[in-house]
LOPAZA-606909 format. One line per 8 residues: number of its first residue (from 1); their letters; for each residue x, y, z of C-alpha. Coordinates in nm, 4 decimals. Example, Ala and Ser with C-alpha at 12.3 -4.5 7.8 and 13.67 -1.06 7.14 Angstrom:
1 = as = 1.2300/-0.4500/0.7800 | 1.3670/-0.1060/0.7140
***
This chain:
1 = mrnnvigf = -1.2705/2.5769/2.7737 | -1.4923/2.4767/3.0474 | -1.3049/2.7024/3.2771 | -1.3447/3.0081/3.0614 | -1.6965/2.9729/2.9116 | -1.7253/3.3523/2.8956 | -1.3961/3.3742/2.6744 | -1.5530/3.1098/2.4449
9 = klgvvims = -1.8586/3.2842/2.4017 | -1.6833/3.6158/2.3608 | -1.4733/3.4513/2.0742 | -1.7893/3.3124/1.9322 | -1.9428/3.6510/1.9105 | -1.6559/3.8306/1.7789 | -1.6014/3.5722/1.5147 | -1.9472/3.5641/1.3994
17 = vflivlls = -1.9411/3.9223/1.3496 | -1.6141/3.9140/1.1677 | -1.7541/3.6457/0.9545 | -2.0695/3.8235/0.8844 | -1.8579/4.1412/0.7645 | -1.6068/3.9168/0.5701 | -1.8965/3.7469/0.3704 | -2.0773/4.0691/0.3152
25 = lgiaidrm = -1.7542/4.2414/0.1882 | -1.6684/3.9265/-0.0273 | -2.0162/3.9258/-0.1674 | -2.0104/4.3037/-0.2443 | -1.6489/4.2746/-0.4078 | -1.7584/3.9906/-0.6218 | -2.0582/4.1541/-0.7573 | -1.8539/4.4688/-0.8122
33 = ftnfysse = -1.6078/4.2750/-1.0187 | -1.8887/4.0908/-1.1903 | -2.0819/4.3937/-1.2881 | -1.7577/4.5659/-1.3777 | -1.6606/4.3032/-1.6257 | -2.0202/4.2558/-1.7468 | -2.0342/4.6175/-1.8209 | -1.7072/4.6264/-1.9921
41 = mrteteel = -1.7992/4.3214/-2.2181 | -2.1243/4.4680/-2.3037 | -1.9740/4.8041/-2.4063 | -1.7009/4.6510/-2.6256 | -1.9502/4.4331/-2.7892 | -2.2024/4.6873/-2.8710 | -1.9116/4.8982/-3.0147 | -1.8009/4.6132/-3.2198
49 = tshfavma = -2.1765/4.5642/-3.3382 | -2.1663/4.9133/-3.4452 | -1.8594/4.9007/-3.6278 | -1.9835/4.5751/-3.8210 | -2.3080/4.7677/-3.8960 | -2.1143/5.0486/-4.0542 | -1.9217/4.7991/-4.2706 | -2.2491/4.6096/-4.3731
57 = espdttte = -2.3983/4.9270/-4.4931 | -2.1028/4.9835/-4.7023 | -2.1506/4.9269/-5.0915 | -1.7974/4.8034/-5.1325 | -1.8094/4.4475/-5.2697 | -1.5218/4.3323/-5.0348 | -1.7226/4.4145/-4.7393 | -1.8603/4.0737/-4.6555
65 = qmmrtfae = -1.5114/3.9283/-4.6860 | -1.3657/4.2049/-4.4570 | -1.6373/4.1266/-4.1997 | -1.5600/3.7683/-4.1833 | -1.2060/3.8341/-4.1558 | -1.2716/4.0948/-3.8831 | -1.4979/3.8635/-3.6971 | -1.2592/3.6022/-3.6863
73 = fsdvsifn = -0.9881/3.8313/-3.5721 | -1.1894/3.9707/-3.2829 | -1.3057/3.6311/-3.1880 | -1.6628/3.6857/-3.2209 | -1.9461/3.5491/-3.4340 | -2.1705/3.7569/-3.6734 | -2.4981/3.6812/-3.8302 | -2.6599/3.8694/-4.0807
81 = vsrdgsvk = -3.0475/3.8099/-4.0593 | -3.3173/3.8836/-4.3078 | -3.6653/4.0078/-4.2076 | -3.7790/3.6487/-4.2113 | -3.5181/3.5133/-3.9816 | -3.3054/3.3551/-4.2421 | -2.9391/3.3780/-4.2032 | -2.7867/3.5644/-4.5020
89 = lhsglhds = -2.4245/3.5847/-4.3568 | -2.2537/3.3881/-4.0802 | -1.8855/3.4005/-3.9657 | -1.7156/3.2915/-3.6570 | -1.6703/2.9958/-3.4355 | -2.0177/2.9453/-3.3191 | -2.2310/2.6854/-3.4731 | -2.4117/2.8187/-3.7853
97 = adhsfiqt = -2.6948/2.5850/-3.7314 | -2.7716/2.7217/-3.3911 | -3.0222/3.0216/-3.4472 | -3.2361/2.9650/-3.1140 | -3.1082/3.3305/-3.0106 | -3.2984/3.4651/-3.2781 | -3.6336/3.5480/-3.1297 | -3.9185/3.6785/-3.3413
105 = sslkdifs = -4.0137/3.9549/-3.1133 | -3.6617/4.0813/-3.0869 | -3.6261/4.0692/-3.4618 | -3.9454/4.2438/-3.5111 | -3.8138/4.5280/-3.2812 | -3.4768/4.5535/-3.4684 | -3.6385/4.5837/-3.7905 | -3.8406/4.8672/-3.6260
113 = gkeksfvy = -3.4966/5.0526/-3.5757 | -3.4363/4.9347/-3.1985 | -3.1150/4.7849/-3.0568 | -3.0979/4.4809/-2.8686 | -2.8435/4.3253/-2.6100 | -2.8751/4.0183/-2.3902 | -2.7067/3.7223/-2.2682 | -2.7393/3.3922/-2.4320
121 = kdptghry = -2.6647/3.0246/-2.3155 | -2.6508/2.7700/-2.6150 | -2.7332/2.4037/-2.5759 | -2.3741/2.3022/-2.4987 | -2.3891/2.5164/-2.1866 | -2.1539/2.8036/-2.3224 | -2.2711/3.1687/-2.2542 | -2.2347/3.4503/-2.4974
129 = fvaaqpiy = -2.3074/3.8109/-2.4786 | -2.5279/3.9054/-2.7669 | -2.5843/4.2484/-2.9481 | -2.8053/4.3131/-3.2346 | -2.8455/4.6376/-3.4445 | -3.0364/4.7212/-3.7692 | -2.8495/4.7372/-4.1059 | -3.0094/5.0067/-4.3083
137 = dgksvgsa = -3.0365/5.0004/-4.6885 | -3.1056/5.3600/-4.7551 | -3.3483/5.4863/-4.5058 | -3.5214/5.1464/-4.4405 | -3.4024/4.8502/-4.2443 | -3.2634/4.5885/-4.4979 | -3.1395/4.3164/-4.2436 | -3.0494/4.2584/-3.8765
145 = lylmsstt = -2.6799/4.2142/-3.7517 | -2.6283/3.9853/-3.4453 | -2.2870/3.9891/-3.2903 | -2.2189/3.6805/-3.0160 | -1.9268/3.7189/-2.8077 | -1.8194/3.4322/-2.5647 | -1.8217/3.5101/-2.1962 | -1.5241/3.2458/-2.1316
153 = nmeqslsa = -1.2552/3.5085/-2.0878 | -1.4667/3.6912/-1.8737 | -1.5638/3.3989/-1.6433 | -1.2158/3.2846/-1.6326 | -1.1074/3.6385/-1.4941 | -1.3952/3.6497/-1.2625 | -1.3098/3.2953/-1.1393 | -0.9514/3.4096/-1.0668
161 = vrnillls = -1.0656/3.6945/-0.8850 | -1.3054/3.4923/-0.6668 | -1.0125/3.2556/-0.6041 | -0.8010/3.5474/-0.4756 | -1.0790/3.6532/-0.2731 | -1.1426/3.3051/-0.1096 | -0.7660/3.2774/-0.0360 | -0.7621/3.6352/0.1019
169 = gfgafila = -1.0672/3.5533/0.3109 | -0.9377/3.2457/0.4299 | -0.6098/3.4050/0.5481 | -0.7982/3.6995/0.7193 | -1.0180/3.4300/0.9016 | -0.7194/3.2568/1.0411 | -0.5542/3.5797/1.1126 | -0.8855/3.7185/1.3075
177 = lgitwiis = -0.9189/3.3719/1.4726 | -0.5911/3.4283/1.6631 | -0.6491/3.7770/1.7216 | -0.9990/3.6970/1.8503 | -0.8979/3.4217/2.0863 | -0.6021/3.6583/2.2158 | -0.8700/3.9383/2.2596 | -1.1356/3.7192/2.4261
185 = qilsrplv = -0.8714/3.5788/2.6581 | -0.7616/3.9472/2.7687 | -1.1312/4.0642/2.8108 | -1.2429/3.7476/2.9946 | -0.9378/3.6870/3.2121 | -1.0475/3.9498/3.4772 | -1.4157/3.8091/3.4872 | -1.2757/3.4594/3.5321
193 = qmqkatrn = -1.0658/3.6007/3.8242 | -1.3692/3.7563/3.9815 | -1.5729/3.4478/3.9503 | -1.2797/3.2317/4.1307 | -1.2633/3.5189/4.3844 | -1.6305/3.5200/4.4649 | -1.6395/3.1345/4.4955 | -1.3688/3.1576/4.7321
201 = iaagelet = -1.5487/3.4376/4.9354 | -1.8532/3.2321/4.9270 | -1.6495/2.9326/5.0796 | -1.5260/3.1434/5.3632 | -1.2013/3.2540/5.2327 | -1.2656/3.6355/5.3045 | -0.9063/3.7156/5.2886 | -0.9154/3.6739/4.9169
209 = rltirskd = -0.8590/3.9902/4.7177 | -0.8387/4.0810/4.3502 | -0.5500/4.2698/4.1859 | -0.7379/4.4213/3.9101 | -0.6318/4.7723/3.8555 | -0.8136/4.8782/3.5161 | -0.9972/5.2179/3.5231 | -1.2883/5.1006/3.3967
217 = eigflada = -1.5939/4.9038/3.4911 | -1.4252/4.5819/3.5182 | -1.1866/4.7616/3.7785 | -1.4742/4.9075/3.9472 | -1.6418/4.5694/3.9951 | -1.3212/4.4282/4.1197 | -1.3002/4.7046/4.3796 | -1.6646/4.6284/4.4722
225 = indlavdl = -1.5677/4.2683/4.5299 | -1.2767/4.3665/4.7237 | -1.4667/4.6028/4.9272 | -1.7403/4.3470/5.0002 | -1.4825/4.0896/5.1057 | -1.3315/4.3300/5.3581 | -1.6759/4.4037/5.5001 | -1.7649/4.0464/5.5329
233 = qryrdtrq = -1.4213/3.9693/5.6910 | -1.4838/4.2653/5.9222 | -1.8461/4.1528/5.9981 | -1.7115/3.7841/6.0634 | -1.4514/3.9049/6.2928 | -1.6730/4.1591/6.4837 | -1.9556/3.8854/6.5172 | -1.7054/3.6269/6.6496
241 = effanish = -1.5902/3.8698/6.9028 | -1.9366/3.9982/6.9747 | -2.0460/3.6181/7.0693 | -1.7225/3.5953/7.2726 | -1.8385/3.9187/7.4587 | -2.1742/3.8167/7.4904 | -2.0693/3.4804/7.6491 | -1.8106/3.6731/7.8697
249 = elrtpity = -2.0881/3.9426/7.9770 | -2.3579/3.6585/8.0433 | -2.1028/3.4168/8.2237 | -1.9968/3.6779/8.4886 | -2.3347/3.7490/8.6162 | -2.4849/3.3949/8.5860 | -2.1527/3.2862/8.7996 | -2.2646/3.5690/9.0566
257 = legyakvv = -2.6455/3.4551/9.0443 | -2.5502/3.0856/9.0924 | -2.2812/3.1453/9.3564 | -2.4829/3.4028/9.5719 | -2.8207/3.2150/9.5187 | -2.6503/2.8826/9.6596 | -2.5142/3.0901/9.9587 | -2.8514/3.2266/10.0310
265 = kdglyete = -3.0139/2.9336/9.9915 | -2.7826/2.7249/10.1936 | -2.7820/2.9914/10.4671 | -2.4131/3.0344/10.4294 | -2.4258/3.3970/10.5894 | -2.3628/3.5262/10.9340 | -2.5908/3.8419/10.9699 | -2.9057/3.9804/10.7954
273 = eeknlyld = -2.7073/4.2571/10.6562 | -2.4685/4.0071/10.4713 | -2.7745/3.8190/10.3404 | -2.9481/4.1470/10.2256 | -2.5848/4.2494/10.0493 | -2.5926/3.8970/9.8563 | -2.9481/3.9539/9.7666 | -2.8295/4.3164/9.6259
281 = iiyqeahr = -2.5828/4.1515/9.4204 | -2.8296/3.8958/9.2757 | -3.0670/4.1759/9.1924 | -2.7841/4.3778/9.0154 | -2.6713/4.1035/8.8106 | -3.0181/4.0030/8.7218 | -3.0639/4.3755/8.6027 | -2.7569/4.3477/8.3943
289 = iqhlvddl = -2.8675/4.0486/8.2282 | -3.2047/4.2025/8.1674 | -3.0270/4.5188/8.0249 | -2.8057/4.3002/7.7770 | -3.1150/4.0978/7.6671 | -3.3059/4.4186/7.6005 | -3.0206/4.5585/7.4056 | -3.0262/4.2331/7.1885
297 = fdlakmee = -3.3952/4.2350/7.1384 | -3.3990/4.6116/7.0395 | -3.1394/4.5690/6.7867 | -3.3196/4.2773/6.6276 | -3.6411/4.4612/6.5961 | -3.4785/4.7624/6.4534 | -3.2864/4.5422/6.2021 | -3.6355/4.3877/6.1019
305 = gkislsld = -3.7762/4.7128/6.0884 | -4.0441/4.6220/6.3526 | -3.9854/4.8940/6.6254 | -4.2284/5.1698/6.6267 | -4.2003/5.5127/6.8171 | -4.4674/5.6686/7.0593 | -4.4334/6.0416/6.9591 | -4.5339/6.2993/7.1821
313 = widfaqmt = -4.3904/6.6598/7.2725 | -4.1302/6.5968/7.5492 | -3.9280/6.8361/7.7640 | -3.5871/6.7311/7.6162 | -3.3867/6.9571/7.8690 | -3.5754/6.8233/8.1560 | -3.5391/6.4654/8.0533 | -3.1499/6.5150/7.9874
321 = dqavrkve = -3.1143/6.6603/8.3584 | -3.2885/6.3548/8.4906 | -3.0559/6.1187/8.2848 | -2.7497/6.3034/8.4221 | -2.8807/6.2731/8.7884 | -2.9138/5.8905/8.7315 | -2.5638/5.8333/8.6385 | -2.4038/6.0832/8.8836
329 = lkargkni = -2.3384/5.8314/9.1494 | -2.1456/5.6036/8.8815 | -1.9386/5.9024/8.7842 | -1.8616/5.9980/9.1313 | -1.7396/5.6515/9.2043 | -1.4678/5.7321/8.9300 | -1.3931/6.0559/9.0543 | -1.5443/6.2011/8.7380
337 = klkvhhrg = -1.6809/6.5503/8.7350 | -2.0275/6.5856/8.5670 | -2.1139/6.9353/8.4277 | -2.4219/7.0265/8.2554 | -2.4785/7.3320/8.0195 | -2.8056/7.4679/7.8493 | -2.7857/7.7186/7.5760 | -3.0822/7.8997/7.4031
345 = taemirgd = -3.4530/7.8849/7.5096 | -3.5771/7.5498/7.6256 | -3.8243/7.3932/7.3588 | -4.0327/7.1074/7.3396 | -3.9315/6.8282/7.0872 | -4.1198/6.5569/6.9017 | -3.9924/6.2170/6.9828 | -4.0305/5.8835/7.1992
353 = gkrmeqiv = -3.9604/5.9890/7.5327 | -3.8471/5.6266/7.6316 | -3.6351/5.5938/7.3185 | -3.4944/5.9493/7.3542 | -3.3869/5.8613/7.7386 | -3.2113/5.5478/7.5970 | -3.0007/5.7579/7.3629 | -2.8924/6.0056/7.6258
361 = mnllenai = -2.8374/5.7203/7.9100 | -2.6340/5.5051/7.6401 | -2.4095/5.7942/7.5487 | -2.3604/5.9085/7.9015 | -2.2724/5.5630/8.0277 | -2.0458/5.5208/7.7384 | -1.8423/5.8290/7.8365 | -1.8248/5.7373/8.2034
369 = rytdagei = -1.7166/5.3704/8.1043 | -1.4340/5.4828/7.8961 | -1.3114/5.7566/8.1109 | -1.0698/5.6965/8.4065 | -1.0484/6.0331/8.5324 | -1.1245/6.3904/8.4492 | -1.4768/6.5436/8.3762 | -1.7661/6.4989/8.1324
377 = nvqvnfea = -1.9172/6.7893/7.9925 | -2.2753/6.7718/7.8822 | -2.4635/7.0548/7.6607 | -2.8137/7.0750/7.5428 | -2.8468/7.3572/7.2757 | -3.1703/7.4555/7.1269 | -3.1181/7.6138/6.8039 | -3.3449/7.7749/6.5209
385 = dsavfive = -3.4670/7.4483/6.4102 | -3.3306/7.1611/6.6242 | -3.2131/7.0396/6.9570 | -2.8775/6.9360/7.0052 | -2.7256/6.7076/7.2588 | -2.3535/6.6928/7.3280 | -2.1547/6.4756/7.5453 | -1.7553/6.5319/7.5576
393 = dsgigipa = -1.5444/6.3236/7.7778 | -1.1531/6.3205/7.8569 | -1.1394/5.9367/7.8264 | -0.9280/5.6880/7.6194 | -1.0473/5.8059/7.2914 | -1.1020/5.6412/6.9747 | -0.8079/5.5783/6.7228 | -0.8850/5.7508/6.3943
401 = eelpfife = -0.8796/5.4333/6.1796 | -1.1608/5.2880/6.3837 | -1.4009/5.5717/6.3791 | -1.5690/5.4761/6.0533 | -1.6760/5.1441/6.2072 | -1.8085/5.2330/6.5664 | -2.1780/5.2355/6.4534 | -2.1607/4.8858/6.3218
409 = rfyrveks = -2.3329/4.6262/6.5205 | -2.0941/4.3794/6.7179 | -1.8121/4.6384/6.6847 | -1.5783/4.7116/6.9511 | -1.2927/4.9724/6.9654 | -0.9537/4.7919/7.0578 | -1.0851/4.4546/7.1555 | -0.8431/4.4164/7.4444
417 = rsrayggt = -0.9186/4.7454/7.6017 | -1.2733/4.7080/7.5485 | -1.2841/4.4033/7.7335 | -1.1021/4.5650/8.0181 | -1.3725/4.8565/8.0240 | -1.6719/4.6183/7.9515 | -1.9713/4.6601/7.7081 | -2.1103/4.4521/7.4331
425 = glglsivk = -2.0734/4.6806/7.1131 | -2.4293/4.7347/7.0707 | -2.4739/5.0632/7.2431 | -2.3760/5.2808/6.9702 | -2.5390/5.0832/6.6956 | -2.8725/5.1225/6.8890 | -2.8153/5.4872/6.9455 | -2.7560/5.5503/6.5877
433 = mlvelhgg = -3.0611/5.3600/6.4944 | -3.2921/5.5501/6.7390 | -3.1532/5.8863/6.6340 | -3.2444/5.8160/6.2633 | -3.5809/5.6870/6.3530 | -3.6361/6.0356/6.5125 | -3.4924/6.1970/6.1653 | -3.1797/6.3139/6.3518
441 = tivissrv = -2.7968/6.2646/6.2910 | -2.5202/6.1617/6.5192 | -2.1469/6.2586/6.4683 | -1.8600/6.1243/6.6824 | -1.5146/6.2751/6.6845 | -1.2250/6.1670/6.8906 | -0.8566/6.1748/6.9608 | -0.6721/5.8898/7.1598
449 = gvgtrcev = -0.5586/6.0079/7.4958 | -0.7709/6.3327/7.4789 | -1.1209/6.2224/7.4816 | -1.4501/6.1748/7.2697 | -1.7163/6.4124/7.1446 | -2.0675/6.3052/7.0611 | -2.3223/6.5252/6.8872 | -2.6920/6.4193/6.8535
457 = ripdiqrq = -2.9181/6.6605/6.6584 | -3.3004/6.6239/6.6451 | -3.4772/6.8293/6.4013 | -3.8236/6.8478/6.5157 | -3.8880/7.1148/6.8002 | -4.2055/7.2978/6.8906 | -4.1674/7.6835/6.9296 | -4.3926/7.7942/7.2374
***
């Protein structure tokens, strides 16, 4: 039971509700039968009293004997009481000496012409239903007729009904207990599975998956847990890949720095030109490390929400042309043609010049990095309410199944090819964050072996 606490709690709740309903129903049925039998007995007793009253009013001399015989036959006791409370006639099994049921107040009411009925309990504990009516002698009341009918038969019938109710209730309880156990197990089993799955995921078993397929909130929760496990697994894998890439990206320039610094320090060069070449390599590798560190620092600040923009009106077309000129040499080294197209009337846009240049440079360098030959088309379009920057390359492309994840931090497309082409997997993540900080959007579409298209749309432009 400790392994299925929720099933136990659910069972307790269901059984508690069932017991409340069962007890309420049992009490209601018991009261219904009690009221029914009491009402029937009251009616029967009052009708008998009326018959005896009619017989008592008869002038026939045999009436008294007939009343005794009828009382014994009907299993009731009758008392004919005078105004002073003395009993003139008694018949039946009830003790004739017990007259405590005759109350002065009720006797007075009867002699005033009223009828009375009540339940009486004698000194021995027996219960009787008592009905009393006036007996008229002409137009005045001559005496009072009391009729006592024992409730023993009624109580026996009610006891039998209660026994049946108890047996039925017990059987229903046992049946409900079994059904409740089954229902609680069925309802709680998915929750127990999810609890075990989440514990496994928390313990690092990210391959854990739930197989719950119900089309309700339980099924939706199971799907959410599976999605979470997939995301965590991908995050773990990309993080591990990221650390491996960072180690690789740092090891290479550090090796260069260490090696060529030692060469220069020990004077292991023949000419000044050779020395300057080694110093250039040291500078380039130091710049490479600085660029990597800057990317990591930017990403950390963006994720913490600590990066701020220095907004100003900038000439986006001019800034794009300058960025293209900066990467022309690298593109030319790979025999890649760079083409720039401007459409629409050039406008100023509201943004951070340094960060906007970072966006453009990252996309251009990505296009050059993953393009071995062909051309890269750069477009700057000024539309009615936005500026659009587009980079289209003829590179290796991105598989369709990888496109949804390319903006995730640490993520790199096709790890083996990415290692060959370099990169840390931070560029696009930084670009997306910077674009969104400017209130813009970025969309990337690609086909493997055909190329990739990146479109950045910045909404805030100034009409001249």
